[in-house]
N, C-alpha and C positions, 0 to 999 in steps of 0.2 A: 056489698064487697066494695073496699077500696083497690082503685085501678092502681095504686102504687103500692108496693112492697114497702114493710117498716125499713127505714135507712138505719143503716149499720151506727153503732155508737162507737166512735174514737175517742181513746184516750188522750188527755194532754198533760204530758208532763210538766213538773216547775224547771223553768229555764232560769230565771234569776228572781231575785227579792230585793226588794229596797232595802241595804243594810242600814242596822240600828243607828249608825253614826249620822243619816240622813232623815231620821224619821224623827218626828216634833211630837210633844207630849202636849195633853190637855187640848181645851176646847180651842175653836175659832170662830170668827163670824160666817165663812163659808160652811162649815159643819155645822153648824146652828140653823142655818136655813134647809141645806140641803142633806144633811146627813144626821137628822134627827135628832140634833144636839148631843150626840155623842163626842168623846175623844176623838180627834182625827189625826193620825199619826203622818199621813199622807193619803192622797186620792189619785190614783195613776190615770190617766187617757192619753189618746192621741197616738197611737205609736207610727212610726213612720222611718223607712230605711233610705239612708242616703247612698250614693254609688260606691261607696267603702265598704258597706255592710255594716255599719253603724246603726243601731237602734235609738230615735229618739222618740222619748214621751214625756209628756207633762206632768205635772204635780199640783192640782189646780188650787187648791187651798193655800199653798204658800209662794206663790207664783214663781214657779221652777221648772226650768227644762233642763231633763236629764239625758245623757247619753250610756248607750248601753253597748258595750264590745262584744266580740263574739263569744268568748269567755262569762259573760254574764255580770262583767264588772260595771258598776256605774259610775259618772263622774257628773258634777255639776257643771252644766254650760251657761248658765243665767238664772239669776233671781231678780225679782223686779216687783212693782207694786201690781199686780192684776191677779187675774183668776185664767189662766190659760187652759184651753180645752184642747180643740183639734189641732193637728198640725200637717201642712202639706210641703213638700220640697220643691221652689220652681227649678225651672231647667238650668238657671244659672247659679243655684247651689244654695241660693237664701231659703230661710225656712218662715214660711208664712203660719202665724198664730190665729186662731179664731179663740179670742179672749173675752171671755163673761163681762168682764168690767170695763173693759176699753176699746172694744170693737177689733178690728183686722190689724194686726201687727206684724213687724217682719222683724227677724232673728240673722244677724251675721255669725255663722257658728264659730267662725274663727277668732272673731274678738269679744263676742257674746252682748254685744252693742244691740238694744232693741228700739224700734222707730215705729211711729205710727203711720197706716197706709189709710184708714177708713176708721173714724169714729162717731160717726153719724150720719145721716141722710137729710138734707135739706134742712138742718137745724135740729131735728129731732134724733134723740139718742136712741140706739138700739134696744130691744128688749134685754136681749142677753145671746150674743152669738157664742155657737155650740161647734160646728163642725164645716169643713169647706174642701173644695177638690178644683185642680186647675184642669181644663179642658185642655185639649190638644193645641187649639189654637191660642192658647194663653188666657183665655177667660176664667176667671174665679167664680165659682158658685157658691155660696155660703149660706147656713141655716142660723137662722134667729129666733130662737127657742125662748128665753126668757122664762117665766113660771107657767107658761102657757100649758093647757092641758084641756081635758071634756069640758071642765067648768069655763074656760075661757079658751077656745080654738081659733086663737089670733096670730099662731106663729107664721113666719113668714120664710120665702127663701129668695135669696138675691143674687144677680150676675153683676159684675164687675169685670168691665172691660176695659183694660189698660189703656193708656195714650200709644201712639204709633211711636213715639219718641220717648221711651220712659225715664222717670229720673234715674239719676246715679243711684248705685244699689244703696238700699237702706234708707233714701232719704225722699221717697214717696209720699204724697199727703192727699193722696183721693183723686188725683188728676186722672181722667178719662170718665168712662159712663156708668154708673149705678143705675141698675134696673130692680126692680120689685116683680118679680114674675110669677110669685105663687104665694097666696095667703089662705087665710082660715084654715090654718092646720094645728091640730091639737098636738104638740109639742114634737115639731120637726128636729131630728136630731142629725144620725149620719146621713151622708148623700154622697151620691157617684154617678158617673154616665158608664152606658157600656161601649162596647169598644169601637161600635160603628158611630159614637156621638150624637144620635139621634134620638136617645130614651134617657131622662132623668129618674134616678130612682131616689127617694127620701125615706130614711127611717120613722115613722112617727110612733113615738116612744108610749104615749099615752092613749093610744088608740090601738096597740100591740099590732102593728101592721107594717106593710112597706107598701107607699103609693109609686104608681109608674106615670111618668107625664112624656108622652110623646113631644119631641123637640121639632117643629117646621123648618122648612129650609130657611127663612129670615129669622129664626130664635126664637119665634113666640112658642108657648105651649098650648098641646091640643090635646082634649079629652083626658083628662087626668082621672086615672082610677085607683083601684085598691088592687095591687097584685097578687101580695101576699099576707094572708090573715094567720096570725100567731095567736098562744093563750097562755095564760102562767105567767110568774115571773112580776117583772115590773113593765117590760117590752123592750122592743129593737132598740139598740142602741148605735154604735158604730156598724158601718158595713164597709165592704170592699168586694172587687169583682177581678176575677180572672180574666186571661186572656180568651178563655171559651164562652166568657158570658156568665159564668156559674157565680152566684151570688153568695157570699159568707157574710152571717148576721151575727153579732154579739148579742145576745139575749140577757140583758140584766135582771137579775134576779132569778135566773132559772139555772145558774150555774153552767154555763155552757156556750156555745155557738152552735148555728145552722150552716149546712150548705144546701143552695138549690139551685137547680139547674136554671137554663135561660127562659124556660119555660114554667118555672114555678114548681118544677117536680124536686120533693125532698132527697137529698142525694148522701147526706151524712148529719149526724149531730155529734158534735164534739164536748165530750165531758171534763169540766175543769178537775184538776184533782184536789185542788183546795180553793174554798169559798164559792158564792152565790152570785158575786156582782161583778159579772164578766162584760165589761164596758165598751170595747172597743179591741180591734184587730188589726192586722197585716200580715199580706202573704211575704216570706221571703225565705232566705237561705239558698242554697245552690238549687237553681231552677226552679225558682217559687215555689218549692214543693211542701213547705212547711206554713203553718198558719199559727202567728204569734198573737196571743191573746193577754190582754191585760186584765187582772182580778183587783180592783179596785180595794175591794175591803181589807185586803189583806197586803197589799201593795206586793203583788207577784205577777211576773211575765210568765206565761203558759206556753208552750210550743206541743205542735202536734203534725207529724206527717199526714199529709193529704193525699194519698195513693188510693183514690176511692174510682170507682165506676162511674163515667162520664166526665173527668177530669184527667186529662193529660199533662204530662211533664213538660215546662213549659223551661226555656232560657231567658234571660234578660234582653230587652232588646238593645 
């Protein structure tokens, strides 16, 4: 008998849909490699909220950053030659981009200007960066996924420590310390730290699991282990943690997202109202009680109220 009760299923409603005016027709280079050579109208990723409550997402194949207001209205913020995936907002308001084609970039949301931060390591190009996370001390953690998987478990996680005196906003060129801290990963994807900042969690898509890596006082990793094993679908994609260290996991190919406790106990499954390719998520709304999930196959953003046992209501810091 299982020691855990079956987790409740929470329905996620449609919050917003990419309007027809922003959808493209036909095939594209990114879609041929990553979307089964099917026509790709859009492919959403990287949801993140700014302090004003606006939701930013990426449209990978067409190099676009989109902003969605509280009413679900889309606005084009930037369009450039790239394949933007994950987004995170720096405390100074700049939006950092994990771009599969170009590396780590930064966006000034007021002007739409895109600048380079990290395009390579020791003259070697990245495999294809995927997602990123800012630690409380300003260090930037990011995954380098590329086309890795069980056939090529060579994905990596990096940590970038900016210089003590940073360049003017939008003008960084990789000054600082870049460290390879974890390798031999079959498709590293979403990434986050716990509240105490002493545990790194990585979504390993093609292993269909979450890895957990304790961080020692001097920043090294120790005794990396498998924390949560999933099954079905394609695997875990984006992840996000709340203030109680509950972990939300977008399960691509399964049409929903999981919520696990800090001990790995399943608390809930959030079922998508449409589609199966739930790729990333973010907590938002009043008190961060809602979970916003991007469903990339239909270009839809879903929303679910996360009032479940084991999760209290929180306010913004």
